[in-house]
DRENPA-3360 file (N, C-alpha, C; in nm, 2 decimals, always signed):
BEGIN
1 = MSGKKTLV = +7.21/+8.08/+8.02/+7.16/+7.94/+7.97/+7.19/+7.95/+7.81 ~ +7.16/+8.06/+7.73/+7.19/+8.06/+7.59/+7.34/+8.05/+7.58 ~ +7.41/+8.12/+7.65/+7.57/+8.12/+7.64/+7.62/+7.97/+7.66 ~ +7.56/+7.89/+7.75/+7.61/+7.77/+7.77/+7.58/+7.67/+7.65 ~ +7.46/+7.69/+7.60/+7.42/+7.61/+7.48/+7.52/+7.64/+7.36 ~ +7.55/+7.77/+7.34/+7.64/+7.81/+7.23/+7.79/+7.74/+7.26 ~ +7.83/+7.74/+7.38/+7.96/+7.68/+7.40/+7.96/+7.53/+7.39 ~ +7.84/+7.47/+7.42/+7.84/+7.32/+7.40/+7.82/+7.28/+7.25;
9 = KSASRVLD = +7.76/+7.36/+7.19/+7.75/+7.35/+7.05/+7.89/+7.37/+6.97 ~ +7.96/+7.46/+7.01/+8.09/+7.49/+6.96/+8.19/+7.38/+7.00 ~ +8.18/+7.33/+7.11/+8.27/+7.22/+7.15/+8.23/+7.09/+7.07 ~ +8.10/+7.07/+7.04/+8.07/+6.96/+6.96/+8.11/+6.96/+6.83 ~ +8.10/+7.09/+6.77/+8.15/+7.11/+6.63/+8.30/+7.10/+6.64 ~ +8.38/+7.14/+6.72/+8.53/+7.12/+6.72/+8.55/+6.97/+6.72 ~ +8.48/+6.89/+6.80/+8.51/+6.74/+6.80/+8.48/+6.69/+6.67 ~ +8.36/+6.73/+6.61/+8.32/+6.68/+6.48/+8.42/+6.70/+6.37;
17 = IIEYIVNS = +8.49/+6.83/+6.38/+8.59/+6.87/+6.29/+8.71/+6.78/+6.29 ~ +8.76/+6.75/+6.41/+8.87/+6.68/+6.44/+8.86/+6.53/+6.39 ~ +8.73/+6.49/+6.43/+8.71/+6.35/+6.39/+8.70/+6.33/+6.24 ~ +8.63/+6.43/+6.17/+8.63/+6.43/+6.02/+8.76/+6.43/+5.96 ~ +8.85/+6.52/+6.01/+8.98/+6.53/+5.95/+9.07/+6.41/+5.97 ~ +9.05/+6.35/+6.08/+9.15/+6.24/+6.12/+9.10/+6.10/+6.05 ~ +8.97/+6.11/+6.03/+8.89/+5.98/+5.97/+8.89/+5.98/+5.82 ~ +8.91/+6.10/+5.75/+8.91/+6.12/+5.62/+9.00/+6.03/+5.54;
25 = AKPPTFKA = +8.97/+5.97/+5.43/+9.06/+5.88/+5.35/+9.16/+5.96/+5.29 ~ +9.14/+6.10/+5.26/+9.24/+6.18/+5.21/+9.22/+6.32/+5.27 ~ +9.32/+6.40/+5.29/+9.30/+6.54/+5.35/+9.19/+6.61/+5.30 ~ +9.09/+6.66/+5.37/+8.97/+6.73/+5.32/+8.99/+6.87/+5.30 ~ +8.93/+6.94/+5.21/+8.91/+7.08/+5.19/+8.81/+7.14/+5.28 ~ +8.81/+7.27/+5.27/+8.72/+7.35/+5.36/+8.59/+7.32/+5.32 ~ +8.56/+7.31/+5.18/+8.43/+7.28/+5.13/+8.37/+7.15/+5.17 ~ +8.47/+7.05/+5.16/+8.43/+6.91/+5.21/+8.40/+6.90/+5.35;
33 = IQESLDIP = +8.46/+6.97/+5.44/+8.42/+6.97/+5.57/+8.30/+7.05/+5.60 ~ +8.28/+7.15/+5.53/+8.14/+7.24/+5.56/+8.04/+7.15/+5.50 ~ +8.03/+7.12/+5.40/+7.93/+7.02/+5.34/+7.89/+6.90/+5.42 ~ +8.00/+6.84/+5.46/+7.98/+6.70/+5.54/+7.91/+6.73/+5.68 ~ +7.97/+6.84/+5.75/+7.93/+6.86/+5.88/+7.81/+6.97/+5.89 ~ +7.79/+7.03/+5.78/+7.68/+7.13/+5.78/+7.70/+7.24/+5.88 ~ +7.81/+7.29/+5.88/+7.85/+7.40/+5.98/+7.86/+7.54/+5.89 ~ +7.79/+7.65/+5.93/+7.81/+7.76/+5.87/+7.95/+7.80/+5.84;
41 = KSSLSYLL = +7.97/+7.86/+5.72/+8.10/+7.89/+5.67/+8.18/+7.98/+5.77 ~ +8.11/+8.09/+5.82/+8.17/+8.18/+5.91/+8.23/+8.11/+6.04 ~ +8.14/+8.02/+6.10/+8.16/+7.94/+6.22/+8.28/+7.85/+6.19 ~ +8.26/+7.78/+6.07/+8.37/+7.68/+6.05/+8.51/+7.75/+6.04 ~ +8.51/+7.86/+5.97/+8.63/+7.94/+5.94/+8.70/+7.97/+6.08 ~ +8.62/+8.03/+6.17/+8.68/+8.06/+6.30/+8.72/+7.94/+6.38 ~ +8.64/+7.83/+6.37/+8.68/+7.70/+6.46/+8.81/+7.64/+6.39 ~ +8.82/+7.64/+6.26/+8.95/+7.59/+6.19/+9.07/+7.67/+6.23;
49 = QDLITREY = +9.05/+7.81/+6.23/+9.17/+7.90/+6.26/+9.21/+7.88/+6.40 ~ +9.11/+7.86/+6.48/+9.15/+7.83/+6.63/+9.24/+7.70/+6.65 ~ +9.18/+7.60/+6.58/+9.24/+7.47/+6.57/+9.39/+7.49/+6.52 ~ +9.39/+7.55/+6.42/+9.53/+7.58/+6.34/+9.63/+7.65/+6.44 ~ +9.58/+7.76/+6.50/+9.65/+7.83/+6.60/+9.70/+7.74/+6.70 ~ +9.62/+7.67/+6.76/+9.67/+7.56/+6.88/+9.74/+7.44/+6.83 ~ +9.76/+7.43/+6.70/+9.82/+7.32/+6.64/+9.78/+7.19/+6.65 ~ +9.63/+7.19/+6.66/+9.56/+7.06/+6.66/+9.53/+7.01/+6.52;
57 = IYCDIDTK = +9.53/+7.11/+6.41/+9.52/+7.06/+6.28/+9.62/+7.16/+6.21 ~ +9.65/+7.12/+6.08/+9.75/+7.19/+5.99/+9.69/+7.21/+5.86 ~ +9.69/+7.33/+5.81/+9.64/+7.34/+5.68/+9.75/+7.38/+5.57 ~ +9.75/+7.30/+5.46/+9.86/+7.31/+5.35/+9.81/+7.44/+5.28 ~ +9.89/+7.55/+5.27/+9.86/+7.66/+5.21/+9.85/+7.65/+5.06 ~ +9.93/+7.56/+5.01/+9.93/+7.54/+4.86/+9.82/+7.46/+4.81 ~ +9.77/+7.35/+4.87/+9.67/+7.26/+4.83/+9.54/+7.29/+4.89 ~ +9.53/+7.37/+5.00/+9.42/+7.41/+5.07/+9.35/+7.29/+5.14;
65 = VYYPGLKL = +9.42/+7.20/+5.19/+9.36/+7.07/+5.25/+9.41/+7.08/+5.41 ~ +9.34/+7.00/+5.49/+9.37/+6.99/+5.63/+9.42/+6.86/+5.68 ~ +9.51/+6.87/+5.76/+9.57/+6.75/+5.83/+9.57/+6.75/+5.98 ~ +9.58/+6.64/+6.04/+9.59/+6.64/+6.18/+9.73/+6.71/+6.21 ~ +9.72/+6.79/+6.32/+9.83/+6.87/+6.37/+9.93/+6.80/+6.46 ~ +10.03/+6.86/+6.49/+10.14/+6.81/+6.59/+10.07/+6.79/+6.73 ~ +10.01/+6.89/+6.77/+9.94/+6.89/+6.91/+9.85/+6.77/+6.92 ~ +9.77/+6.74/+6.81/+9.68/+6.63/+6.82/+9.75/+6.49/+6.82;
73 = IQVGAACI = +9.86/+6.49/+6.75/+9.95/+6.35/+6.74/+10.00/+6.34/+6.89 ~ +10.04/+6.46/+6.95/+10.12/+6.44/+7.08/+10.02/+6.40/+7.19 ~ +9.89/+6.45/+7.18/+9.79/+6.41/+7.27/+9.76/+6.27/+7.26 ~ +9.74/+6.23/+7.12/+9.71/+6.08/+7.09/+9.82/+5.99/+7.16 ~ +9.94/+6.02/+7.13/+10.05/+5.95/+7.18/+10.05/+5.94/+7.33 ~ +10.03/+6.06/+7.39/+10.02/+6.06/+7.55/+9.91/+5.97/+7.60 ~ +9.80/+5.97/+7.53/+9.69/+5.88/+7.56/+9.73/+5.73/+7.56 ~ +9.80/+5.70/+7.44/+9.84/+5.57/+7.42/+9.93/+5.52/+7.53;
81 = NNTDITKE = +10.03/+5.61/+7.56/+10.14/+5.57/+7.66/+10.08/+5.57/+7.81 ~ +9.98/+5.64/+7.85/+9.93/+5.67/+7.98/+9.80/+5.61/+8.02 ~ +9.75/+5.49/+7.94/+9.63/+5.44/+8.00/+9.67/+5.29/+8.03 ~ +9.59/+5.23/+8.13/+9.61/+5.10/+8.18/+9.58/+5.00/+8.07 ~ +9.48/+5.03/+7.98/+9.45/+4.93/+7.88/+9.57/+4.91/+7.79 ~ +9.63/+5.02/+7.74/+9.72/+5.03/+7.61/+9.86/+4.95/+7.70 ~ +9.88/+4.99/+7.83/+10.00/+4.93/+7.89/+9.99/+4.79/+7.89 ~ +9.87/+4.74/+7.93/+9.85/+4.59/+7.95/+9.86/+4.52/+7.81;
89 = IGLVTKQL = +9.80/+4.58/+7.71/+9.80/+4.53/+7.57/+9.95/+4.54/+7.53 ~ +10.03/+4.63/+7.55/+10.16/+4.65/+7.51/+10.25/+4.54/+7.58 ~ +10.23/+4.52/+7.71/+10.30/+4.42/+7.78/+10.28/+4.28/+7.72 ~ +10.15/+4.24/+7.68/+10.14/+4.11/+7.62/+10.19/+4.11/+7.49 ~ +10.18/+4.21/+7.41/+10.25/+4.23/+7.27/+10.38/+4.18/+7.28 ~ +10.46/+4.24/+7.37/+10.60/+4.21/+7.40/+10.63/+4.07/+7.43 ~ +10.55/+4.02/+7.52/+10.56/+3.87/+7.57/+10.54/+3.79/+7.45 ~ +10.45/+3.80/+7.36/+10.42/+3.73/+7.24/+10.54/+3.72/+7.14;
97 = SDELGETT = +10.62/+3.86/+7.14/+10.71/+3.88/+7.06/+10.83/+3.79/+7.11 ~ +10.85/+3.80/+7.24/+10.97/+3.74/+7.30/+10.95/+3.59/+7.29 ~ +10.83/+3.53/+7.30/+10.80/+3.38/+7.29/+10.83/+3.33/+7.15 ~ +10.78/+3.41/+7.05/+10.80/+3.36/+6.91/+10.91/+3.40/+6.84 ~ +10.97/+3.53/+6.88/+11.09/+3.58/+6.82/+11.05/+3.66/+6.69 ~ +10.92/+3.69/+6.68/+10.86/+3.75/+6.56/+10.80/+3.90/+6.60 ~ +10.78/+3.97/+6.49/+10.73/+4.11/+6.52/+10.57/+4.08/+6.56 ~ +10.53/+4.16/+6.65/+10.40/+4.15/+6.70/+10.34/+4.29/+6.69;
105 = HAGILEGR = +10.20/+4.31/+6.69/+10.12/+4.42/+6.68/+10.00/+4.40/+6.76 ~ +9.95/+4.52/+6.80/+9.80/+4.52/+6.85/+9.75/+4.66/+6.79 ~ +9.61/+4.65/+6.77/+9.55/+4.76/+6.71/+9.39/+4.78/+6.74 ~ +9.36/+4.89/+6.73/+9.21/+4.92/+6.75/+9.15/+4.96/+6.62 ~ +9.02/+4.97/+6.61/+8.94/+5.00/+6.48/+8.90/+5.15/+6.49 ~ +8.93/+5.22/+6.39/+8.88/+5.35/+6.38/+8.82/+5.36/+6.24 ~ +8.68/+5.37/+6.23/+8.61/+5.38/+6.10/+8.65/+5.26/+6.03 ~ +8.72/+5.26/+5.90/+8.75/+5.14/+5.84/+8.90/+5.12/+5.84;
113 = FVVYIAKC = +8.96/+5.18/+5.93/+9.11/+5.17/+5.96/+9.16/+5.11/+6.09 ~ +9.26/+5.04/+6.09/+9.33/+5.00/+6.21/+9.42/+5.10/+6.26 ~ +9.41/+5.15/+6.38/+9.52/+5.23/+6.44/+9.61/+5.15/+6.54 ~ +9.73/+5.14/+6.51/+9.83/+5.05/+6.59/+9.87/+5.11/+6.72 ~ +9.84/+5.05/+6.82/+9.87/+5.10/+6.96/+9.98/+5.03/+7.02 ~ +10.03/+4.93/+6.96/+10.16/+4.86/+7.02/+10.22/+4.80/+6.91 ~ +10.36/+4.78/+6.92/+10.44/+4.71/+6.82/+10.56/+4.65/+6.89 ~ +10.60/+4.54/+6.87/+10.74/+4.49/+6.92/+10.83/+4.42/+6.81;
121 = HGEKELSA = +10.94/+4.47/+6.79/+11.03/+4.41/+6.67/+11.06/+4.27/+6.70 ~ +11.06/+4.18/+6.60/+11.11/+4.05/+6.61/+11.25/+4.04/+6.56 ~ +11.30/+3.92/+6.56/+11.44/+3.90/+6.50/+11.46/+3.96/+6.36 ~ +11.34/+3.95/+6.28/+11.35/+4.00/+6.15/+11.23/+4.09/+6.15 ~ +11.27/+4.22/+6.11/+11.16/+4.32/+6.09/+11.08/+4.30/+5.97 ~ +10.95/+4.27/+5.98/+10.85/+4.24/+5.87/+10.72/+4.31/+5.91 ~ +10.71/+4.43/+5.86/+10.59/+4.51/+5.92/+10.56/+4.62/+5.82 ~ +10.43/+4.64/+5.79/+10.38/+4.76/+5.73/+10.36/+4.88/+5.82;
129 = VRTIGFKI = +10.37/+4.85/+5.95/+10.34/+4.95/+6.05/+10.47/+5.02/+6.08 ~ +10.47/+5.17/+6.06/+10.60/+5.23/+6.08/+10.62/+5.28/+6.21 ~ +10.50/+5.30/+6.29/+10.52/+5.36/+6.43/+10.38/+5.35/+6.49 ~ +10.38/+5.36/+6.63/+10.25/+5.36/+6.69/+10.17/+5.47/+6.65 ~ +10.05/+5.45/+6.64/+9.95/+5.55/+6.58/+9.92/+5.53/+6.43 ~ +10.02/+5.45/+6.37/+10.00/+5.43/+6.22/+9.87/+5.38/+6.19 ~ +9.82/+5.41/+6.07/+9.68/+5.36/+6.03/+9.70/+5.29/+5.90 ~ +9.63/+5.18/+5.89/+9.62/+5.09/+5.77/+9.48/+5.05/+5.74;
137 = PAHATGVG = +9.43/+5.06/+5.62/+9.30/+5.01/+5.60/+9.25/+4.86/+5.65 ~ +9.17/+4.85/+5.73/+9.14/+4.72/+5.80/+9.13/+4.60/+5.72 ~ +9.07/+4.61/+5.59/+9.05/+4.49/+5.51/+9.17/+4.42/+5.47 ~ +9.29/+4.48/+5.48/+9.40/+4.43/+5.42/+9.49/+4.37/+5.54 ~ +9.46/+4.36/+5.65/+9.52/+4.31/+5.76/+9.46/+4.20/+5.85 ~ +9.53/+4.11/+5.92/+9.48/+4.02/+6.01/+9.40/+4.09/+6.14 ~ +9.47/+4.20/+6.18/+9.42/+4.26/+6.30/+9.29/+4.33/+6.24 ~ +9.27/+4.40/+6.13/+9.17/+4.47/+6.08/+9.06/+4.36/+6.05;
145 = KVLLAALP = +9.08/+4.25/+6.00/+8.98/+4.16/+5.98/+8.91/+4.11/+6.11 ~ +8.99/+4.08/+6.21/+8.93/+4.04/+6.34/+8.85/+4.16/+6.39 ~ +8.89/+4.29/+6.38/+8.80/+4.39/+6.43/+8.68/+4.40/+6.35 ~ +8.69/+4.40/+6.21/+8.56/+4.42/+6.14/+8.47/+4.30/+6.16 ~ +8.53/+4.18/+6.19/+8.43/+4.07/+6.20/+8.36/+4.07/+6.34 ~ +8.39/+4.17/+6.42/+8.32/+4.17/+6.55/+8.20/+4.27/+6.53 ~ +8.19/+4.34/+6.42/+8.09/+4.43/+6.39/+7.97/+4.35/+6.33 ~ +7.85/+4.42/+6.33/+7.74/+4.36/+6.26/+7.77/+4.39/+6.12;
153 = ESEVKKRL = +7.73/+4.30/+6.02/+7.75/+4.31/+5.88/+7.70/+4.45/+5.82 ~ +7.59/+4.49/+5.87/+7.53/+4.61/+5.83/+7.63/+4.73/+5.86 ~ +7.70/+4.73/+5.97/+7.79/+4.83/+6.01/+7.92/+4.81/+5.92 ~ +7.96/+4.71/+5.89/+8.07/+4.69/+5.80/+8.04/+4.75/+5.67 ~ +7.93/+4.73/+5.62/+7.88/+4.76/+5.48/+7.87/+4.94/+5.49 ~ +7.83/+4.99/+5.61/+7.82/+5.13/+5.62/+7.95/+5.19/+5.61 ~ +8.05/+5.13/+5.68/+8.18/+5.19/+5.69/+8.25/+5.17/+5.55 ~ +8.21/+5.07/+5.47/+8.28/+5.07/+5.34/+8.20/+5.11/+5.22;
161 = AGVELERY = +8.09/+5.19/+5.25/+8.02/+5.24/+5.14/+8.08/+5.35/+5.07 ~ +8.08/+5.32/+4.94/+8.15/+5.41/+4.84/+8.30/+5.41/+4.83 ~ +8.35/+5.30/+4.91/+8.49/+5.29/+4.92/+8.55/+5.19/+4.82 ~ +8.66/+5.22/+4.76/+8.72/+5.15/+4.66/+8.85/+5.07/+4.75 ~ +8.83/+4.95/+4.78/+8.93/+4.88/+4.87/+9.07/+4.88/+4.81 ~ +9.17/+4.94/+4.88/+9.30/+4.95/+4.83/+9.36/+4.81/+4.81 ~ +9.44/+4.80/+4.70/+9.51/+4.66/+4.68/+9.67/+4.69/+4.71 ~ +9.71/+4.60/+4.80/+9.87/+4.61/+4.83/+9.94/+4.50/+4.77;
169 = TQNTIVSE = +9.88/+4.38/+4.75/+9.95/+4.27/+4.68/+9.84/+4.19/+4.61 ~ +9.89/+4.10/+4.53/+9.80/+4.02/+4.44/+9.70/+3.94/+4.54 ~ +9.72/+3.93/+4.68/+9.63/+3.84/+4.76/+9.55/+3.93/+4.84 ~ +9.55/+4.06/+4.83/+9.47/+4.16/+4.90/+9.32/+4.14/+4.85 ~ +9.22/+4.12/+4.95/+9.09/+4.12/+4.92/+9.04/+4.27/+4.89 ~ +8.99/+4.27/+4.76/+8.94/+4.40/+4.72/+8.80/+4.41/+4.68 ~ +8.73/+4.29/+4.69/+8.59/+4.28/+4.66/+8.51/+4.28/+4.79 ~ +8.42/+4.36/+4.82/+8.33/+4.37/+4.94/+8.27/+4.24/+4.96;
177 = ASLLNELR = +8.22/+4.17/+4.86/+8.14/+4.04/+4.89/+8.24/+3.94/+4.93 ~ +8.37/+3.93/+4.89/+8.46/+3.84/+4.92/+8.52/+3.88/+5.07 ~ +8.52/+4.01/+5.10/+8.56/+4.04/+5.23/+8.45/+4.00/+5.33 ~ +8.33/+4.02/+5.31/+8.23/+3.99/+5.39/+8.22/+3.83/+5.43 ~ +8.25/+3.75/+5.32/+8.27/+3.61/+5.34/+8.38/+3.58/+5.42 ~ +8.48/+3.64/+5.41/+8.61/+3.64/+5.49/+8.58/+3.66/+5.63 ~ +8.52/+3.78/+5.66/+8.48/+3.81/+5.80/+8.38/+3.71/+5.87 ~ +8.30/+3.66/+5.79/+8.21/+3.55/+5.85/+8.29/+3.44/+5.91;
185 = KVADQGFA = +8.39/+3.40/+5.82/+8.48/+3.29/+5.86/+8.57/+3.32/+5.98 ~ +8.62/+3.45/+5.98/+8.70/+3.50/+6.09/+8.61/+3.49/+6.23 ~ +8.49/+3.54/+6.22/+8.40/+3.54/+6.33/+8.36/+3.40/+6.39 ~ +8.35/+3.31/+6.30/+8.32/+3.16/+6.33/+8.44/+3.11/+6.41 ~ +8.57/+3.12/+6.35/+8.69/+3.04/+6.40/+8.76/+3.12/+6.51 ~ +8.74/+3.25/+6.52/+8.79/+3.33/+6.64/+8.94/+3.37/+6.61 ~ +8.99/+3.37/+6.48/+9.11/+3.44/+6.45/+9.12/+3.47/+6.30 ~ +9.20/+3.55/+6.26/+9.22/+3.58/+6.12/+9.35/+3.56/+6.07;
193 = IDDQEIIP = +9.36/+3.53/+5.95/+9.50/+3.51/+5.88/+9.51/+3.61/+5.76 ~ +9.62/+3.69/+5.76/+9.65/+3.77/+5.64/+9.76/+3.70/+5.58 ~ +9.73/+3.63/+5.46/+9.83/+3.55/+5.38/+9.90/+3.64/+5.27 ~ +9.99/+3.73/+5.32/+10.07/+3.81/+5.22/+9.98/+3.91/+5.14 ~ +9.87/+3.96/+5.24/+9.77/+4.06/+5.18/+9.82/+4.19/+5.20 ~ +9.90/+4.23/+5.29/+9.96/+4.37/+5.31/+10.11/+4.37/+5.27 ~ +10.18/+4.27/+5.29/+10.33/+4.27/+5.27/+10.36/+4.14/+5.20 ~ +10.41/+4.14/+5.07/+10.46/+4.01/+5.00/+10.57/+3.95/+5.09;
201 = GGICVAAP = +10.54/+3.82/+5.12/+10.63/+3.72/+5.19/+10.60/+3.73/+5.35 ~ +10.49/+3.82/+5.39/+10.46/+3.81/+5.53/+10.32/+3.76/+5.57 ~ +10.31/+3.66/+5.66/+10.18/+3.60/+5.69/+10.16/+3.64/+5.84 ~ +10.04/+3.70/+5.87/+9.99/+3.75/+5.99/+9.88/+3.66/+6.04 ~ +9.89/+3.63/+6.19/+9.77/+3.56/+6.26/+9.75/+3.66/+6.36 ~ +9.61/+3.69/+6.36/+9.55/+3.77/+6.47/+9.44/+3.72/+6.54 ~ +9.42/+3.77/+6.66/+9.30/+3.71/+6.75/+9.25/+3.83/+6.83 ~ +9.13/+3.82/+6.86/+9.06/+3.94/+6.93/+9.09/+3.96/+7.09;
209 = IHDKEHRT = +9.09/+4.07/+7.13/+9.12/+4.10/+7.27/+8.98/+4.16/+7.32 ~ +8.92/+4.10/+7.42/+8.79/+4.15/+7.48/+8.80/+4.22/+7.61 ~ +8.69/+4.31/+7.63/+8.68/+4.37/+7.75/+8.60/+4.30/+7.85 ~ +8.56/+4.36/+7.97/+8.47/+4.28/+8.07/+8.35/+4.24/+8.01 ~ +8.28/+4.30/+7.93/+8.15/+4.26/+7.87/+8.17/+4.18/+7.73 ~ +8.30/+4.13/+7.72/+8.33/+4.04/+7.61/+8.31/+4.11/+7.48 ~ +8.32/+4.24/+7.47/+8.32/+4.32/+7.34/+8.45/+4.32/+7.28 ~ +8.49/+4.30/+7.15/+8.61/+4.31/+7.10/+8.66/+4.44/+7.10;
217 = IAALSVTI = +8.76/+4.47/+7.17/+8.81/+4.63/+7.16/+8.94/+4.64/+7.10 ~ +9.01/+4.53/+7.08/+9.14/+4.55/+7.00/+9.18/+4.40/+6.94 ~ +9.28/+4.40/+6.88/+9.33/+4.27/+6.84/+9.47/+4.27/+6.84 ~ +9.53/+4.14/+6.86/+9.67/+4.12/+6.87/+9.72/+4.04/+6.75 ~ +9.84/+4.05/+6.70/+9.88/+3.97/+6.59/+10.03/+3.94/+6.59 ~ +10.07/+3.84/+6.53/+10.22/+3.82/+6.50/+10.24/+3.80/+6.34 ~ +10.35/+3.87/+6.30/+10.38/+3.86/+6.15/+10.50/+3.77/+6.14 ~ +10.49/+3.67/+6.03/+10.61/+3.57/+6.03/+10.64/+3.56/+5.88;
225 = PAIRIAKE = +10.76/+3.56/+5.85/+10.80/+3.53/+5.70/+10.73/+3.41/+5.65 ~ +10.68/+3.42/+5.53/+10.60/+3.30/+5.47/+10.72/+3.18/+5.46 ~ +10.84/+3.20/+5.43/+10.94/+3.09/+5.42/+10.96/+3.02/+5.55 ~ +10.94/+3.08/+5.66/+10.95/+3.03/+5.79/+10.83/+2.95/+5.86 ~ +10.72/+2.97/+5.78/+10.61/+2.90/+5.84/+10.56/+2.78/+5.76 ~ +10.54/+2.66/+5.83/+10.50/+2.55/+5.75/+10.34/+2.51/+5.82 ~ +10.28/+2.42/+5.74/+10.13/+2.39/+5.78/+10.13/+2.34/+5.92 ~ +10.23/+2.26/+5.95/+10.23/+2.20/+6.09/+10.26/+2.30/+6.20;
233 = TMNTVIEK = +10.34/+2.41/+6.17/+10.36/+2.51/+6.28/+10.26/+2.62/+6.28 ~ +10.16/+2.63/+6.18/+10.06/+2.73/+6.16/+9.97/+2.72/+6.30 ~ +9.92/+2.59/+6.31/+9.83/+2.56/+6.43/+9.89/+2.61/+6.56 ~ +10.01/+2.58/+6.57/+10.08/+2.63/+6.71/+10.08/+2.78/+6.71 ~ +10.11/+2.85/+6.60/+10.12/+3.00/+6.60/+9.98/+3.05/+6.64 ~ +9.87/+2.99/+6.58/+9.73/+3.04/+6.60/+9.70/+3.02/+6.76 ~ +9.74/+2.91/+6.81/+9.71/+2.87/+6.96/+9.78/+2.99/+7.05 ~ +9.90/+3.01/+7.01/+9.99/+3.11/+7.08/+9.93/+3.24/+7.07;
241 = VQAAAKTA = +9.88/+3.28/+6.96/+9.83/+3.42/+6.93/+9.69/+3.43/+7.02 ~ +9.61/+3.33/+7.01/+9.49/+3.33/+7.09/+9.50/+3.33/+7.23 ~ +9.61/+3.25/+7.28/+9.64/+3.24/+7.41/+9.68/+3.38/+7.47 ~ +9.76/+3.45/+7.39/+9.81/+3.57/+7.43/+9.70/+3.69/+7.44 ~ +9.62/+3.68/+7.34/+9.49/+3.75/+7.33/+9.40/+3.75/+7.46 ~ +9.39/+3.61/+7.49/+9.33/+3.57/+7.60/+9.37/+3.63/+7.73 ~ +9.50/+3.62/+7.74/+9.57/+3.68/+7.86/+9.55/+3.82/+7.86 ~ +9.57/+3.91/+7.76/+9.53/+4.05/+7.75/+9.38/+4.07/+7.79;
249 = SGRLGRI = +9.30/+4.00/+7.74/+9.16/+4.00/+7.79/+9.13/+3.98/+7.92 ~ +9.20/+3.89/+7.98/+9.19/+3.85/+8.14/+9.25/+3.99/+8.22 ~ +9.36/+4.03/+8.17/+9.42/+4.15/+8.24/+9.33/+4.28/+8.23 ~ +9.27/+4.29/+8.11/+9.17/+4.41/+8.10/+9.05/+4.39/+8.19 ~ +9.00/+4.26/+8.21/+8.89/+4.23/+8.30/+8.92/+4.28/+8.44 ~ +9.04/+4.30/+8.47/+9.08/+4.34/+8.61/+9.10/+4.48/+8.64 ~ +9.08/+4.55/+8.52/+9.10/+4.70/+8.53/+8.98/+4.78/+8.57;
% end
């Protein structure tokens, strides 16, 4: 019985370590991991070495910091490619791109970041997302604002505690108070607009994707060059993005 408890505790610690490294705003040191997770140094050293050997994490010898490893990235990619949920969302992402001729994305929330699980290139590539699995701070994107708006305000504050919000353009919201006001607006209207907040010249419209219990589990977006979108066409784009997100939600309800 004692051996089982030890194994379970070790497994729990391994998951804690992986989640901490993946979710850290910058690659953490051994000391940062140890102090944050309160794992004895000898145990942490053993667990980190095992994860490094199996390539789930990588340690930079010069800077003494830890990164997600190749194996972890491969496992994450396999999960994205082999689940019904991501397949259904990916299909709708492509359909929306085909309909509008623009670049579309879908993402999920991880801490205070958006992790992109689908992307489809439009006629003109306009995107800050380099590849599937790419992470961007949620406050600066339409997808991120939709996902943050689905959380209780207390949870948003918790995730942003002690964080200096990154600025990407002059339009990026970098004040927590302003962001909270924006999230209330997004929650009320059911969509978010990123008006050149992550890419100069790019306007993004995003809407929530819900599961069977109507929980927001992902968000879908389209990015359009600002010079190609006028006031009269914005409403049409919003309607199409919301309709596509509703279609994805309906498909997920059948899984």
